[in-house]
C-alpha positions, -999 to +999 in steps of 0.1 A: -384+700+393-370+719+363-343+733+385-332+699+397-330+686+362-309+715+352-284+709+381-282+672+370-278+680+334-242+695+337-227+666+355-245+641+332-231+659+302-197+660+319-197+623+324-205+617+287-177+640+277-153+623+300-161+589+288-156+598+250-129+575+236-110+603+218-076+589+225-087+555+211-102+571+180-068+588+174-049+556+179-074+536+158-062+556+128-029+537+133-047+505+141-030+503+174-043+494+209-015+500+233-031+480+262-019+449+244+017+463+251+012+479+284+029+470+316+002+483+338-021+509+322-029+528+290-011+562+294+011+588+278+044+572+288+034+538+272+020+556+240+053+576+237+074+545+240+053+524+216+040+548+191+061+580+194+058+616+207+033+628+181+005+603+191+015+606+228+011+643+229-020+641+207-038+617+231-027+637+261-041+668+247-074+652+239-077+637+274-069+671+291-094+688+267-121+665+279-116+676+315-115+712+307-145+711+283-166+694+310-158+720+337-165+749+313-201+737+310-208+747+346-222+781+355-209+781+393-178+770+412-197+742+429-212+729+397-179+732+380-163+709+406-192+684+402-186+685+364-150+678+369-157+648+391-182+635+367-158+638+338-132+619+357-156+591+366-167+589+330-132+585+319-125+558+344-158+539+339-170+546+303-201+529+289-191+495+273-210+505+241-185+533+233-156+507+230-173+477+216-165+484+181-131+500+188-115+471+206-138+442+212-111+419+221-095+439+248-126+452+267-127+486+284-097+508+289-080+511+324-062+544+322-053+564+352-070+596+340-043+619+351-045+640+319-082+644+325-075+657+360-049+681+345-077+696+323-102+697+352-079+715+376-066+739+350-103+748+341-112+749+379-084+776+384-105+799+362-138+789+378-134+805+412-108+780+428-077+800+418-046+787+436-064+759+452-069+743+418-032+746+411-022+731+445-027+695+434-006+700+403+023+713+424+020+685+450+017+659+422+049+672+406+068+672+439+055+637+448+064+623+415+099+636+416+103+622+450+088+587+445+085+582+407+052+565+413+025+583+393-004+566+413+010+577+447+017+612+433-020+615+420-033+605+454-011+630+471-023+658+449-059+650+453-055+646+490-039+680+492-068+695+472-094+679+495-077+693+526-075+728+510-113+730+508-119+728+545-133+763+545-156+757+515-192+744+517-197+707+528-210+698+493-177+709+477-156+691+504-176+659+497-170+662+460-133+665+465-133+634+486-153+615+460-126+625+435-098+612+460-117+580+467-124+572+431-088+575+423-078+554+453-102+526+441-087+528+406-051+527+420-057+500+446-036+474+426-009+500+420-007+507+457-005+470+465+023+466+440+041+497+457+038+478+490+052+447+473+080+466+455+068+454+421+053+486+407+072+501+378+085+537+383+081+564+358+109+562+333+118+526+343+124+503+313+097+476+315+101+442+298+075+438+271+071+409+246+087+420+213+103+451+226+139+436+224+153+408+202+174+395+230+146+394+256+114+374+260+087+380+287+067+354+305+044+351+335+038+323+359+008+317+383+016+307+419-004+305+451+002+302+489+005+267+503-006+277+538-022+307+554+011+321+568+024+324+532-002+351+526+015+378+548+051+366+541+047+369+503+026+401+501+025+433+523-011+439+513-023+410+535+000+418+564-027+435+584-044+400+589-014+384+606-017+398+641-055+393+640-052+358+629-024+350+654-045+365+682-075+343+672-096+373+663-102+360+627-105+325+615-093+304+585-127+308+569-127+345+573-092+348+557-103+326+528-135+346+522-113+378+520-086+364+497-112+348+474-124+383+464-090+395+452-082+394+416-049+380+405-020+404+412+017+407+403+036+398+434+071+393+421+095+390+392+123+366+382+153+384+369+188+375+357+177+343+338+199+342+306+203+313+282+236+301+270+228+318+237+225+352+254+188+356+255+173+371+287+141+356+301+120+378+323+092+362+343+064+380+362+050+360+392+013+364+396-009+351+424-046+348+432-043+340+469-062+308+469-052+280+494-050+244+483-083+234+498-101+262+479-090+246+446-106+214+457-138+230+472-145+255+444-131+245+410-152+271+392-138+298+413-102+286+406-107+284+369-121+319+369-091+332+388-068+314+364-085+331+333-082+364+350-045+357+357-040+350+320-056+383+310-033+401+335-003+383+320-013+394+286-017+431+299+017+429+315+032+421+281+039+383+286+038+359+256+036+327+276+017+321+308+025+291+331+001+275+356+020+262+387+011+239+415-027+235+418-033+260+390-020+235+367-050+212+372-078+238+370-100+242+339-093+209+323-056+213+332-054+247+315-074+240+284-103+261+295-080+290+303-065+288+268-099+288+252-108+319+272-076+338+263-066+325+228-040+352+221-018+341+249+001+308+250-009+289+282+010+258+295+006+236+326+041+225+325+034+188+324+057+178+295+090+192+311+078+179+345+077+145+331+110+151+313+128+161+345+115+127+361+127+108+331+161+125+333+163+121+371+153+085+377+183+068+361+206+088+383+186+080+414+186+043+406+223+044+398+232+062+431+210+037+450+227+007+435+261+024+442+253+021+479+256-016+477+219-023+473+206-050+451+184-031+427+171-060+407+157-075+438+146-042+454+110-033+462+098+001+449+066+018+455+048+045+433+023+067+450-004+084+430-002+057+403-036+067+390-021+098+377-001+102+343+031+114+359+032+086+386+023+059+361+051+071+339+074+066+368+061+030+373+067+022+337+103+036+339+113+017+370+094-017+365+120-033+342+148-025+367+135-037+402+121-069+416+087-056+427+065-025+422+038-015+446+012+008+429-006+030+454-036+051+444-072+058+451-090+039+424-082+002+427-099-006+395-080+019+373-048+007+391-054-029+381-059-019+345-026+001+346-009-029+364-019-053+336-001-032+311+031-032+332+028-070+339+027-078+301+056-056+295+076-068+325+068-105+332+097-110+356+087-080+378+061-085+405+034-057+402+008-052+430-018-027+435-033-012+467-050+018+482-032+014+516-003+036+524+008+010+550+023-011+523+050+015+518+069+001+547+079-028+523+095-004+499+132+006+498+125+031+470+093+053+471+084+075+442+055+099+448+036+123+425+001+132+438-019+164+436-031+162+472-030+195+490-017+178+522+012+154+528+002+118+523+033+100+535+042+101+572+068+085+594+047+055+602+046+046+564+084+046+559+111+020+567+145+030+579+170+038+551+143+042+524+149+066+495+120+088+486+117+108+453+089+135+460+075+149+428+044+161+446+036+199+446+029+207+474+052+181+488+037+146+495+061+138+522+055+150+557+084+166+576+081+139+603+096+115+576+129+132+578+134+119+615+132+084+603+168+070+605+186+067+572+157+081+551+167+103+521+140+126+506+149+138+471+127+167+457+116+160+422+111+184+393+135+211+405+155+229+379+182+255+380+178+281+351+208+295+334+222+328+345+219+343+380+182+343+389+171+366+416+136+371+432+120+387+461+096+358+463+107+324+479+095+297+456+107+271+482+127+252+458+161+264+470+182+294+459+181+301+423+159+270+415+124+268+400+099+239+395+099+221+361+065+235+352+079+270+355+110+261+335+087+248+307+071+283+304+106+298+302+118+274+276+087+278+254+094+316+253+131+312+247+127+289+218+095+304+204+081+269+201+045+278+213+030+246+199+048+226+224+027+240+253+012+213+277-027+214+281-052+188+291-045+154+305-022+140+277+014+146+272+032+138+240+064+119+242+079+140+215+072+171+235+088+155+266+119+148+247+119+183+232+120+200+265+147+177+279+169+184+249+162+221+247+166+226+284+202+211+282+209+233+251+197+265+268+216+258+300+188+245+323+200+219+349+178+194+366+188+190+403+188+156+420 
């Protein structure tokens, strides 16, 4: 019994040594926590960039010393390797109590632990492992030079070390693979970003809020609209495609898998530059929930949105936008803002309303220019129970002969209609829950939050114009086959500059949705108080975004 306790005492002590927050204690003297300014993890490169070489080398030396000191406790080669593994695990998974007082607002550190490994292997080379312990350092250096990915180089070095122990006892081999698997688990998101070509390389200049006066950094949350979007947008889900297409896995299986993924960086928007010369960098984040998952499990969606906001903060963004169905979770973003108060959150509602306000006069003017009698025309508004759609109805009511308000709650529709009737006594205002009435309309404006199309070919008359503000689109593809029908996507904005992205946002080349544009405008102007949260939208904010967008060089497409 005593012998067993003695064997456990060394790795237990090594775990404690590895978990000691020595680097944080050193940084605390400067009142700095570099995770707030980190593009991916706390590490030497980031500390060097943010705080200078003196602190970078100091924190690096302390981490390496932890690994070496832990190994030095061990009396035998086998126990030395166990101590090294324990020290690494302690560094990656320290007890929360050690960091509670040091940085309560940021949580536990998420460093890679490469300097701890350096100390471990340096000490192992003097504990009976000789050149075997130096092999991973050489492989790491070669892999880093070839790929410039620290995570991939670390896994290559640890893999080489594990293979080199094939002639050693099974316990030592097992410990080497525990070390490799622990690193692989820590680097799982880094490896995913390598597959998606979104992982920063060592030495690469990473955009961070406040790093340059002429650059601002934002992040925006997206999601797949259909299952096939999963494997076209991210390589980490590509393995499911052949299984799904062969019928070997179901929709429910795919959703159960993706629901377990934390938000991830899947792309970036580059090349956006305002008329005043300010560069706007935007990280695209995604938690791969499908539209019906937002409806069926709103608590899950809110939790993912909050995790996305924290990732945006860790990436160095100063404004975080919620797109598509993310914009309605958590009380339309308010719960997300309450959970992450240090970061500006917006659901994009103000500028979305502004783009509609800017686009509708042009649509009506073009409609009338086709020889149509606008004053006697019938217009329909779909989703009129919503704030955006009711705003459309209020805008068009004075200019047409009849407005059909379509929604799900007839009682609420009637209350809204009474407001319009008082303001527009010469316009006929009717309310309905039936989409069949759309066949009366020459103009259709739609803005719902339904995950599936709601307007189909049988609902539309020939020659109708449809302004589709829904995201995802409210208009089914079959509508485009109706003769003379014109479908106009709403809320589409062309940012200034030459925007590039590996992710197809499905708004056309170089274009973004208005909710994303609002995120960019807030960051560019520094007007964080203009953010859109909750169900109400201030008219002054709508006007602000319309004016500032034009000033910065944003163009509403119609």
